[in-house]
N, C-alpha and C positions, 0 to 999 in steps of 0.2 A: 614512489608514485606521489606526485603533488597535487593538490586540489585547489580550485580558486580561492582567493582569499576572503575571510570572512566580513560580512558586512552586518550593522547593526540595526536592530530593530526594537520599537517601542517596547520596555520592559525590561530590557536587556538581554533578550534572547539573539544569539548569533543564528546568520542563515549563511546559505551558501549561494554565491553568485553565478546561475545556472540558467539556461533556457531551451525548455523542451518543445518540439513541434508536436503538439497534442494531434493535429491531424495525421501524420506522418504515424504516431504511436498508435491510433486508433486503425490506420491503415494495416500497419504490421500485425494488431493482436487479430484484426478480422480476418487475416490470411492465414492464419496460424492453424495446425492440423489438431483436429481435436484429439485428446489424449496424449499429446506431446509435452503437455506441461507437468511431466512427472517432478520436478524439483518443487514446483509450487504446491503441488499437491501432498507433498512430503512436509514441506513446511507449514502449510496448513494444519496438517495431522498434529505435528509439534505444538503448534499454538492452542489446538483445542486442548491439548493436556494440560496446558497452564490455567484451563478453567476448572480442573478439580481443584484448585486451591482458592477459588472464588466463590461466595457464598452471593447468589445473585439467582432471583428467578423471573425473570423478563417477560412483560407481555407483548412489547414490540422489539426488533432487532432490526438494525441497518448494516447491509451487508454492503459496504461502498469498495467498489471495483471488483464486483462478483463475477465477472467473465460469463463463463458457460453455466455458473451457478452452482459447481461442485461442492462449493464449501456450504451451500444451504442446507446440504444431507447432515453434514455435521452438525452444525447448529440445531436442526431439527430434532436430531437424536436425541441432544442433551436437553434441549429446552422445547418439547412436544407439544406444550399448549402455547409457544410464542407466536406471534404473528412477525413473518421476516421479509422485509422489504430490499430486494436486490436492486443496486444501482450501478449503472455503468455508462461510460463515455462511447461505447463501441456498441453499434446498435446492431450488428451482425450477431455479436456473442450474445445479446439479450434474446433476439430472436430464436436463436438455438436453445437458449435457456428454457424459453417459453414453450418451446414444442415439447421439451421432455415432460412439462407437467401433465400433457394429455390435455390440453383445452382445445375445443373446438375452434376450427379454420376460423369462422366468422368471428369469435372471442378474440382470436389472435391478430385479426386484421384491423379490428376497434382498437385493441391495445396499442397495435405500433402506430396508428393514426392519431392517438391522444398523448402517446408518450408514456403511459402509466397503464395498471388496472390492477384489481386487487379487492377484496373484501372491506378495505380501510385498514386493516390490520396488516395484511401481507399483499404484495405486489411486485411490479417490475417497474424500474423507473430509468429512460435513458437521460443522464444529465452528468454535470460536472460536480465533483465531491467539494471543490472551493467554492460554488455556490449552489449549496443544497435547496433543493425547491421543496422545502418541509417547514412546517410552522415550529417555534421554538417548543423546546422539552416534549417532542414527539416520540422519543425513543428511550428506553431504559438501556439499552446497549448498543454500542456502535463498533463493528468488527470491519477489519481492513487487512487482507492479506497480499503484501508484496506490490499493494498499488501505489503507495507513495512514491516509488523512485521514478515514476513517471508525472510527477507534480514539480512544476518549476520552483515552487516555495511552499513547503509543508505547514509554515505557520499559518496562512489564511485557512487551509483544510482544516488543522487542529480547532480554529476559532468557529468553523461552522459545525465540526462535530460537537463543541462544546456548547454550543447554541441550541442545535436540537436535542440534545440530550437532557434527561430530566434530572432535577438535582438528586445526587447520589448515584447517577448512572455510571456507566464504564466503558470507556474506550480501551480495545484492545487492536494491536496492529502488528504487523511485521513489515520490514523492509531491507534493503541490501544495504551493507556497509563499505566503505572505503576500499576495503581491498578485494571486494568481488571483483573477478576477471582481472587481476592485477598482472599476470602473465600475457594476456591477451593484450592488453594495455601498453605493457611495455613492448612487445613484440613490434607492434604497429609504430610505435615510437620510435623504432631502428629505421624508419621507411620516410615517414613525414611526420609534421608537428599536429596535423589534423586529429581532433577527437574522435576517435574510433570506438572508444566506451565511454559513455557520458557520465560525468562525475555522481557519487553518491554521499551522502552525508552522515557524519560521524554520530555516532550513539548519544556522545555527551551533548551536541549541539541541539538534537531530537529532543532531549529530555528538557533544556534549556526554553525550548519553544513551545513546549506541553503547559510549562508554568506561564508563559508570556500569553499563552492562547485562555488561560484561566482554568487549566486542571490544577488539580491538588495530588499529592502522593504519588509522583509518577515513579514508575519502577522499570528500569530498562538492564537488558542483558544481552548477551550476543554469545554466537557459536559459531564455527567455521565448519563447512561442510566442503568436501574436496571431492569432485567428479573426477570421473577417467574415462578417455576415449582411446579407440584403436589410432586414430590419428589425427590430424588438424582439421581435415576437410569435415571428419564426422562431429567434430565439436562446432564449426560453423554451422552446418545444418541443422544440428540441435538448436541451437540459437534461433535459425530463421524459423524452424518447423513450431517453435513454441512462443513466436513473437517477442523472443527478448533481444530488439535489435536497436541499436542506437539512433536515437531519435534527438540526440542534440539539435538545436537550430543550426549550429554552425559546423554540423559535419560534413564530411567531404561527399559532393555528389558524384554520381558517375562511376564508372567500374574503374579498378584498380589494373595497372598493366601487369602482363603475367610475371615481367621479371621482379617487380614490385613484389608482386604476391608471392613470389617463391622466396624472397628473402625473408618476408613475413613468417612463412612457414618454417623456414631453417633457422631464425630467431627463436620461434615459439619452441622448436624441437630442442634446441640449444639450452634453453632456460629451465626445461623440464629433464633433461636428460638425467642429472644428478639425482633427481626425486622420482624418475620414473619407476612405477610399479608394474612387475610382471609385462614391461613392454609396451605400457598405454602411456597416454599423456595425461597430464592432470591439471584441471582447472579448478581455482580457489574461489568459493562463495561464501562471504561474510554475511550472516542472516543476523538482522538485530530485532530483538521482541521487545513489544512495551506495553504497558497499561496504565492508566490514570483514571481519575474518577472526578465527576463535574460537582464541585464543591457547591455551597450556599452562595448566591450572589452577594459581592460586597457592595453594588452599585445597582440603583434603579435604570429603568430604561430610559430615563431622561438624564443618566449620569449623576444623580444624587446618591451620596453616601447613606448605607443602610445601617443604622444602628439597631441591635437588638436588645431588649429589656427582658428582666424575668421579675416580675413583681410577684411578692409574696404576701398574703395575707395574715396579718397579726391577729392571736388570738385577742377577743374583747378584754380590756383592761391591762392588756401588757404593753409594757413601756418599749 
């Protein structure tokens, strides 16, 4: 499987050339079935386990790409005193998340009209995580589960996360790696050259982007999760129900012919035949986890270098 060539960013961080149709991505997730995102919930649970190794007591947490808000329960359980702000670009998902909080119909209507609500520490915001509508240093922690896969370029997202975090604040995220759905990508490649699975970014490139965005001490790791399905149609149905649909700008539009679709199915069966477990088809998912810290700034807001000094007073009469 190949990915588009790397391009250079200021600071030396490589990126990947890809374009995501955000309008289509919002539509796919808005049509997703509640409860179908089993993989996302499992990854979120595993990411939450990594918080056991982190000493942090945040007053405010940003959940970027919150979806229906399932991750907020995990965060609230670990940080019961923290205010949690949920942000997502899919308005329909946020509305469902809001309904689960038991808010009155009037408050929900007002919230939807203004785009956000809350007590100043908690709330729900419809917005783009590459242009966060928050003041600098608004949060002690930023959390994002499997949302970066739908960003054209993660670098602006990381820069925004760094901007809204306090000094000493933590960013923790998960996303998909390049081997995700490699069997599906290869099966479709046997029929045409159109991108049916949009490209995902390598773990090392993401680490470089974190540094270029201003973070320090990035830690990256990866694991492979293998999903199994009774047949090819079940795999495709699962992807559609969970909203995990190809949103590349240059994706193929329209339906594929029956013969071409049959060739894709046969190709997928052939790829998985050797590794087939108990008669089920496998699907590979590469999950990348990362976290990094917001360091002391090296430049002032107007671009001047910051030089820190530590003056010590000598006792009277000392040389």
